[in-house]
N, C-alpha and C positions, 0 to 999 in steps of 0.2 A: 425347582423349587419344592421345598417339603410340605409337608401335611400341617407343620406346625405354624408353617406362614400360612397356609389357607386359613387357620384356626385364629392367628391373630387378624386376619382380614374381616373375618366374619364378627370377630369381636368389636373391631372400630366399625363396622357397619351395620352393628346392632340387629343382625339378623340370624337369632339363635336356631331358626328353623332350617337354616342352610346347612348347617353342621352335618348332619345325618345323610343329607342329599350329597354334597361334595364327599362324604367319606364312601359313599357307594361309589360316587364316580370314579373314584380313585381307584377303588378295587375292580372295578371293570374295565376300564380304559387302560391300566397298566399292563394287560395282557393284549391290548390291541395293536396289530402291524402298522397302523397308521399313525400319524403325527395328530395329537388330541390336545386342546388347549381350553382353559375357562377365561373369561375376561369379565370386568366390570363393563357397565354401559359408556366407558370412555375408552374401552380398548386396552385397557391395562391387565396385562397378562398375571392373573393370580395362580395360575397352576397349569403345568403340562407335564403329559407322561413322559415316560423315559425314551420313547421312539423320537419324540419330538426334541428330547434336549440333545440326543445322539446327532439328528439330521441337522439340526440348526445351531447346533454348539450351545455353549454354556456362556456366550458373550453376554453383553450388559443390555440386549435389547429388554426395555421395559413394557412395551406395547406389541401388539400383534404386526401393526405396520411396519414398525422396525424391524421386526423379525423376518418379515415376508420382502422385505425391499428388494434382495438380492436374487428373489426368486420369480418375480413377474413385475411387469412395468405397473407405476401410480396403485399401490396397493392400498392406500388411504380411501382412494375413491371406491373401490371394489368393496373393501369391508363396510365402508360406511353403507353402502347400498345394500348389501346383505342382511346387515344388521338391523335396519330399518325395515325390510321385508320381515325379518323373522320377529320384530318388535310388534307390528300388526297382525300377521297370522300364525306364529310359532315357531316356523322353520322357513328355511330357503336354502337354495343352491345354486352352485354356475359351476360349468366347466371352464377351463383356463389353460392356456398355453403359456407353459414355463419352463425353465431353462433344464428341468428333468423331463418335459414331455406334457403330457394331457392330465391334468388333474383337476380333479372334483373338489370345490370347496362347498362343506356344508357347516350350516349353524343351527342352533336349538335354542330357544330362549328356555331354560329350565329352572328361573327363578325371576322376579321382578326386574331385579337388574343384574343378572348372571346369565353369560351365554357360553354354551358349550360348542366348540369349533372342531372340525375333523377334515383332514388334509388327506383324501385319497388318491393316489398316484397310480393311472392305468398303465401307463408305459415308460418307464424309466430310462434316460439316455445314460449310460455309462460311459466311461473310455472302452476302446476295445469294440465297442458296436459300431455299427452303420448310422446312429444318429446323429444329430446334430451336435449335442455337446460332447462327445467322444470325437468328432469329425478334427482332423488336424488343417482342415480348410477354413478359415475364417468365414463367419456367415452371421447373418442377424435377420430378423423378422421384423418389419416395420409395418405399421398401420398407415391407412390414407391419410390420416394428418401429418404422418411424419414421426408419430410416438414410436419408439423403439421397444418394441414388446418382448424381445428375446434376444440375447447374442451368446453364441458358445465361448466356449474358454479359450478357443484359439483366437476369437475376435477381442475377446477381453484383455488377453496378452498382447495383441497388436495395440489397443487404445488405450494400453495403461489401465484397465477399470472398467465398470460399466457406465455406459452413456445413455442418456434417456431420449434424446430425440438427434434425427438425422443432421439438423442444422450444426450439430457440433462434432460430425464425422467427417461431411463432405462441405467443401468451401462453397460449391454450387449446387444449388438444388434445382430440380429435381435431378438423384443421380441418372448417368446415361449409361445403361447396360450395353455392352459391347464396345465401351469406350473408357481411355483414361482417364479418370477423375482424381482430383486431390483429396487425399485422406489424412486427417489431422490425427497421428500416431502420438505414442508416447515420446517418440524421438524427435517430432516436427511434422510439417507438412510431407508427405509422400505420394508420388503418383501410382497410380493402382488401376490397373483393368478391372471391372466388376462385371458380373452376370447378374441377371436379376428374374424370377420366375412370379409371376402373378399369380395370387391363389385367392381363396372365398374373402368377400367384404370387403374389396380394393386393397387387400395385404399385400404385401411383396417380400419375397426373399430374396437377399443380397449377398452375393459371395466375392471375397476376393480371389481373383485367379493366379492359381500358382507361376511364379515368373514374373508377375506383373505387379507385384507389391512392393514397390521399392526401388530405390533409386532415384536419379534426375533425368528428366526427359531429354533426350538428345536431340530431338526434333518434333514436329507436330506429329502426335500419335505413338511415338518410338520412345520405348523404357527402355533403359539399362539395368544391368543387374545392381543392386544396391544391397546396403546392409539387413534391410527388412527380408525375412525369409519366413516361411510357414513352420519353420523349427521342425522338420522331418527329414530323415534322411534321403539323399538324392534316390535311393534305390526304390523308395517308394513313390515318388513322383508320377511313374507311367501309371501305376494303379491308381492312385488319387485323381490323376486326370480322368482315368477311365472311368471313375465312379463319380464325378462330377454331375450334379442335377441338371446341368446346361447342357446342350448339344453345341460341341465345339470342334473345329476342325484347324488344322496346323498345316498352312500352305505355303509351299516351296517356291523360289523364283521359277518361270515355267508354268506355273498352274498346277502342279503335282501335289498331292497329297500328302505329307510327312506323317500325320496322325490322326487319327479320327477316333473320338471318345464313343464309349458303348450308346448313348443316345443320339448322338449325329449317325451312327452305323445303323440303328434302328429307323431313324427317320428318313434317310437316304436309301435305304435297302439295301448295303453294302454288306459283303463278308468281313470278318475280321483281318485274314490276310487277302494280300493280294495290292496291285499297284494300280492306282487310280489317278486321272486327272478331275480337275473341277467341272471341264467342260464334257467328259463322261456323264457327269450325275445332273447336272442343271441346264436348262434353256430358256429361252423367251425374254432375253434381255433386250432384243433389239439391236443388238451389237455383239460384236464378239467377247466371249468369255475372257479371252486371252489379255484383250484390250482393257477389259473393266479392272483385271487383277494389275495389270501392268501399272495402271492410273494409281491404284491403292499403292502399288511399291513404291510408286514416285511421291507418295504423300498428299494424292489428289482424292476428293471425293471420301476420304474415310469417315466423314460423320454424317454421310447419306443412304440409307439402306435401300437395298433394292428388293424387290419382291419376283421372284421366278419358280418356274415349275421344275419338280423333280423329275428324273426320267425313269428311273428304274422302278419307284414302286407301281404295284398293280392298280392302285385306287389314285386315281388324279390327286395330286398333294402340292401345294403351293409353299413357297418358303420365303422368310423374311430374311435377310442375310446382312449382317453388318460387320464389315472389315476393319481391322485394329493393326497397323503396322507395329513389328517388334524387333527391335536390335539384339541380334546375336552375333556369336563369334565370326560367323561366318559369311554375315551381311543380315540384311532385312529378310523377316519372314511375315506373313501374314497369320493373324488369328480370324478365324470365322467365328461368329456368334449366331445360331440358326434360331429361329422362330417359326412353328407352323402358323402359318398365313391361310390355311385351306377355308377355316371358317370365315375370316374377313375377304377373302376374294369370291367366298359364296354369296356373303352378302352384299358385296359391291356388284358380282353378277346378276342378282335379284333387282337392285335399286335401277341398274341401266337397263334389264328387261324391261321394268316397271315404267321408266322414264321413256323407252322406246315405245311401246304399247300406247302410253299417254300421248305421246306427240305424232304416232301414225292416226291415233283415234282423233286427235284435233286436227290433222291433216283432213284425214277421210271426212269428218263432218264440214270443214270449211270447204272442200271440194263438192260434195254433196249439195251444199247450198247454193253454189255457184250454177251447178248444174239444174237445179231444181228449176232455178230462175230460167234458164235457158230451155228446158223441156216445157215449162209452162207458156213461154212465147211460142215454141215450134207445136204442141199439141192444141194449143188455144186457136193460132191461127189455122192449122188445119181445119180444126171444128168449124171455123167460119165458113172456109170454102167449101167444105161439105156441105154446108146447108144452100149453097149456091148450084150444087151439081146433084143430080140424083144416080141411082144407081146403073140406068141405063148410060150415062157419059162415059166416053172412052177416057176421060180422067179419074173417075170416080176411084177405081182400082187402083191407082197410084197413090190416091189421097189415103186409101185404107192401108196401104203399106207403110206409108210414112206415120200414120197413126199408131199402126200396131208396132213398129220398131221404136218409135219414141217410148211407148210404153215397156217395151224389154229394156230400155236404157233407164226408164224411172225405176223398174225392176232391182236393177243392178245397183243404181244410187240408194236404194233402199236398203240393200245389204251393207253399204258402206255405212249408212246412218244407224245399222243396226250394231255393227262392230263399233261404232263409236260411241252407242247407247244414246244417241238422239234421235230416235224415231218415235213414233208414237203409239203408245200401248194403251189398250183398253181391259186393263185387267179385270177378271171375274173369278169367283169361286169355282174351282174344277175339279172334278173326280177323275183322276188320271185313267183309270179303268176304262169309263166312258169314253173319254176323249181319243184314246187310243184304239178302241173298238172303232169309232167311227170313220177312224183314218185306216183300218186294216184293209179295207176294199182297193182303196188308191195303193198302198203300199207294195199289197200284192201284185198288182200291176208292174209296179216301177221295179221290183225285183226279179220279174222274168220267171221263166221256166226251171232253168238251172240250180236256182238259189229256193229254198224253202225259209218262210217265216214262222217262227214260233214266238208266241207271246205267254208269259207267266205274270200272275197279278197275286199281290197279297189280297185275300179276303176281306180283311179289316183296312184295307189303304186308308190313309187319311187325307183328306183335302189340302190342295194349295191355291194360292191366288196368282193366277198369271193370266196373259193374254193367250188366249186359245189359238187364234188363227197362227201367232207369232211360235207358239210353242208346236203346233203341227208341223210348222216349217223347220223348226230345229229337228223334230225325229225324221222328218224326210230327208234333210241334207245328212243324218249320221247313217240313214239305210243305203242312202245312193252311195255313200263313200264306201260302207261295208260290202254292198254289192261290186261295186268296180274293184276292190280288194281281192275277189273270189273269182276271177275269169273262168276257171272250171267248175265253178258251182259249189254249194255248201249250205250252212245254216246260220241264219242272224236271229239271234235271241233277244227281245225286248222284255228286261223283267223289270218290276215294280215291287218296292217295300217298304216298311217303316224303318227306320233307325234312329236311335236314340243316342246320342254323344254325350258321355258323362263328364267327358273333358276334351278339350278343343282339340281339332285335328289339325296336324301340321302336315303339308305335304307339297311337294311342287311349289315352294315359295309362297305358300297360303297357308293360311291358319282360317280352318272353319271354327266357327265358336260352337261351344256346347249347347245341345238343346235337341228339337225332336225336328227330323228331316222326313220327305218323302225321297225315295232314292231310285232313279231310272238306270237301267244299265242297257247298253245296246253291245252285243257280243258278235264278233264273226270269226271266222276260220280261216282268215284271208294271209295275204302275204306278210302282214306286219308291219311296222315303222321302224328304219333304223334308228338306234340310239341317237347318233349323230342331227337326226331330223324332228325327233318329237317334240323338241322344245319351239320349233317354228312353226308348226302346223297350224295355229291359231293365229298367224299373222296374216293380213289382207295379202292377196294375190301371190301366197305363197302355195304350191303346189307339187305333189311328188309325182302328178300324172304327166304324161307326155304334150307337148304342145297341141294345142286345138281339142284336148279332152276335158278339160275345164277353166273355171276362171281363177280358181284359189280364192274363193271369197264363200265358199259354203260352209267350212268350219269357223272362219272369222266372224260369219254372220250368226252361227250356233253360239259361239262364244260372247258375243255381244248381247245378244237376246237373253241368256241364261245369267249374265252378270245384270243386265238393267232389271230383270224379275227379282234379283236379289238371292240369286242362287251361286251354285258352283259347278265347273265342268272339269273333269279330270280324265287323263288316258294313260291306261297300261297298255304296253305292246311287246310281244315277243316275235322277232321276224321268224317267218315260216310257219307259225303257230296261230296268228290273228292277233285281235285288238277288242279290247274293252273300254267303252266310253261310260265313264260315271257321273251322272248329273244330281246334286244335291239341292232339293228345294224346301225352303223352311215350310215346316207345318201349317196351315191356315188356323189361326186362333181370331174368332169373331171380335173379342175385345181389341185387338191391336188393328183392325183393319178401317182404313180411313174412309170417308165420305166420297164415294166418287160418283162424279155427273157423266154417263154415259149417254150420248146422244139417243134418243128412241126413234128408230128408223120409221116407225108406224107415222109418225107425226110428219114426215116430211113429203112434201109434194110430189103426186104420182108423176111419170113421165108426161102423162096427157096433160099435168097442168101448166108445164113448161112454155106452152105456147101463149099462155095467158101474158097480157100486157102487165107490165108493172106500172107501179104508181110511186111516185116519193124522188127525193133529191139525195144522191150519195156523192158523199166527199171522199173521191179517191186519192190514198197518198199512197206513192210506190217509186223508189228512186231509179228501179230500172225500167227503162223507157218500152222494150217491146212487150214486157207483163203488163204495164200501164195501158199500151195501145190498143193491147188484146181485150183486156177487161172494161176500159171504156166503151169499145166499138159492140162486146158482147151486151153490156147493159142497157147503152143505149137502143140496141134492136129490141131489148124487151120493153122498151119504153120507160127507162129510168132517165131522170135527168143525172147526167155528171158532171161533176166539177173537178177538175185535176189538179195536183200538185206533185211536183217531185221529190219534196223533202217536207218534215214535220213543221219547220220556220215557216214556209210557204201557206201552209195550211192553217197556222194559228194567226197569220197575218188575214188569210182571205176572211176568217171567223168573225176580224173584228168588226165585219158590216153587219149591225144588229138587225138589218130588213132581209137578211139572207136567210132563208130558210132550210134547215138541212134536217135530213131523218135518219139519216145511218154514214158512221164514218167506215171506211173500208181501207185498212192500212195494214201495210207492211211492218214487220215487228223489227228488224235488223235495217237501218239507214245510218247514212253519214249523219252526225250531228246528233239531234236529239233524237231518241228510238220511239217506237209505236206508241208502249204503253205509257212513255213520259207524256207526249202530247196530247195524247186521248183524255187521260187523267186530268191535265190542264184545262182542256176546253169543256170537259164534261162539268166544270165548276160553273160555266156560265149557261150550259147546255144540258142540263140534267136527263132528259129524257131520250136522248138521242140515243139510238141502237148501234152495236159496234160489231164488227167483223174484223178479226185479224188474220193475217196471211204470212207463212214464212216457208223458206226451206229447210229450216231448223225445227227441231220436235216442239211441241206446243210447250214444252216447261224450259226453251233457251230462253226465254225472259223472267226467268225467277217465278215467285210467286203474285207478280203483277196482275197477272190475270184474274186471280181469285179478288183482288182488290176492286174491278171493275166491274159494274153491273151490266147487264144485258150485253155481254159480250159472248161470243163464240169465235173458234179457231177453224181456219180451215187450210191444210197443209198444202204445200207446193208438191209437186206438179198438180193443180187442178184443170179439170176440163170446163168447157162452157157450160155443160149441164151441171157439174158440182158448183161451180161459181154462182150461176142463175138461181138454183134450188137454195141454196143457203141464204143468197139475199132475201128470196121471196119468202122463206122462213121467218126471218128475222123481222121482216117488216109487216108480213100478214098472219 
C-alpha cells in the first residue's frame, strides 16, 4: 500500500493531524528489517513496510488477522487482546510460537484510532535447517485443548493445507503416541504411527513416524507401505530417523536391535556401533524380555506400555516402552517408543514410602493401644499385690521385677507411639543451648572414654517450641547411634544454628517450607550407612546392628518426635567417613503459639496424701475387664464408691436413675459403640457439675478436639499406676 492510500485514508477519516505522523512513520519503518503495519481500530491495514509486503506477499489481505492466518493459530483473538491492552496502556507485546519460530508481536497506539504493529522474528526456521519448518518429517504443535498452534510444511503437504484442530486430523482423540492412528490426509484416511513430546503449558509436539505414514493396516498395529511418503529420498531416511526428537528402537525378531536413533542411544547409554539385544539393555518386567517381545510380534499387548529399568546408565533410570508392530518385506518387526519414566517412578516410590510409613504408624499406634491396656492391668495388679507385701517378704523382690519389666515394656510402647506421632507432648518454649547443656553430663557418660563429645552453638540461637523431655530423648538416641558407629572411637559433634530458607527446600521426598528454622546437626566419624539402607533407617524395628544390640526403634522414635513437633529430620552419610543427622525446627514466634494448659505438678497431692480416704461416687466406664477390675479395686481401697459399666450405653442407662448421685466420670476414650467423649457430653447435659477423667492407650489428641469442649475434664494416659490413678482422681474431686 502506497503513501497515497494513507493520504486517502486520513482524508476519509478527517484526521489531518495524522498526515505528518504517518509520513514520519513511513520514513522510519521502511528501513526496519522487521515487518511493520499500521491499522485502524477495526484491524484494517492502512499501511505496511516493504519487509511486510515481501514476507506476507501482496495478497488480498485487508486486515491484519487475514495476513496472519497462516502464521499462527487464532490470530483474531491474539490481535484483539493486544489491541485492547494498547488502547488502555498505550502499548502491548506478546511472544508467540509461529511457523517461522519464536515471534514477538508488539503494538503501539500512535493516534486515537491508529495502531502501529511490529513483528520481530527471534529464530526463523527455514528449509535446510534443523528447525521444524524445514524438517521433512511431518510435525505439529497442539495446545492442551486440541488447537493446532503450528504445523510445518511437511505436515501441511500431507494434510492438504493448514488445519486448526486435532479432531480434523485424527479420527480418534486423544492421539496415541507409539501406536498407529488414523490420519485424515489430503488423499483420505491413512494409518500412521505417531510420536509425541509433552512440553510446557500442556502443549504437545506430534510427529508422523517415517515408514508408518501410509498404506492400509494389514492387521492390528501392522502397517504396510503405501502411497503416502515423507517425500524425501530413501538415502536420507537413516539420518532423519537418527535426528527424530523421540527415542526410537527398531527391534528384529529374536529381540536384537536393528536401529536405535540418537536419543534412544543416549537414554540407554549404548554406543552407536555394536550389536545389542533388548535383554542386554532393560530388566524388571517380572518375566522374560524375550516372551514380552514375542507376544508383541504375535500382535498381543501392543497397546499396553511397560515400565522397566535400564541396565547400562550409571544413574538409575526407568523407561516407559510402547511397542508397535510393523510389517516389512522380511516379516514383522517392532518399533519401540521410549519415554523417560524416572520421575514417575520416583513419585511412585515417594507415594509408596509415604503409604508404608502411614500404615506402619497406624499399626504401631493400634499395637501400642492394646499393649497399654495389658500393661495397665499388669502394673495395676502388681501395685495391689505390693500393698500387701512389705520389703522383707520373699515375694516382694519378684513383684519389683514384674513392675520394672512392665515399665520397660511401657517404654518400648512409648517409642511405638512416638513413631506413630500419637504420644502425649507437653510443648514449652526452649532455648536449645540450655537444653543441650543440661544433657551434656548424661551424654558424656553415654559415649564413654573412646569418644569425645564436642558442642558448638550459635550465640544468637532462636528459641523453639517443643517437649524438652522428648527432645532430649531424640538427642540421646542420635548420640548413642553415633557412638555405636565408632567402635574404635572418634568425635561426635552437636551443632546448632539459625537458618532462613528464602525458598522451599526439597530433599529426600520432603519439601521444607520457606521460613526461619533452628537447625541441629549431630555428626560422627563412624562407619556410615550404605546407600541401599539409608532409606529404611527411620522404619520401626529396622536396624543395621547385630541381633541383640538394639531394638530398631531409636531412630523411628526420633523421627516421630521430630515430626510431631512440626520439624524435619534428614540424614547424609558416606560409608567409611561418617553420618550427619540434620534436624529442622520452626523458630518460635509468640504470635503463633496456641494456649497450652500444662498440669502444674506442685498442685498435685504429695505421696503422703495418697493414704487419705477418698470421698465421692465414681462412675467407671471401661470396656477392658482387667483394667476395669484394677481401677475399681484401687478406688474402693481409697474409700471411693465405684459404679462399673463396660460400655457407654450401659453408663447412660445407669444415669437414668435421678436418685443416683455421681461425683466423677472415669471413662476410657476409645470403646466399641459410643466413644468416651460422646457419652460424657450427653450425660453432662443433665449433670453439668460432674468432674471427668479420661483414660486412653492413645495420645490425648486421639479423640480430636472433643476434650476442649468438655469442662472440668483431665486426661490420664495408659499405662497408669495405682498412684497415678488415685492422685488424679483426688485432685479432680478435692
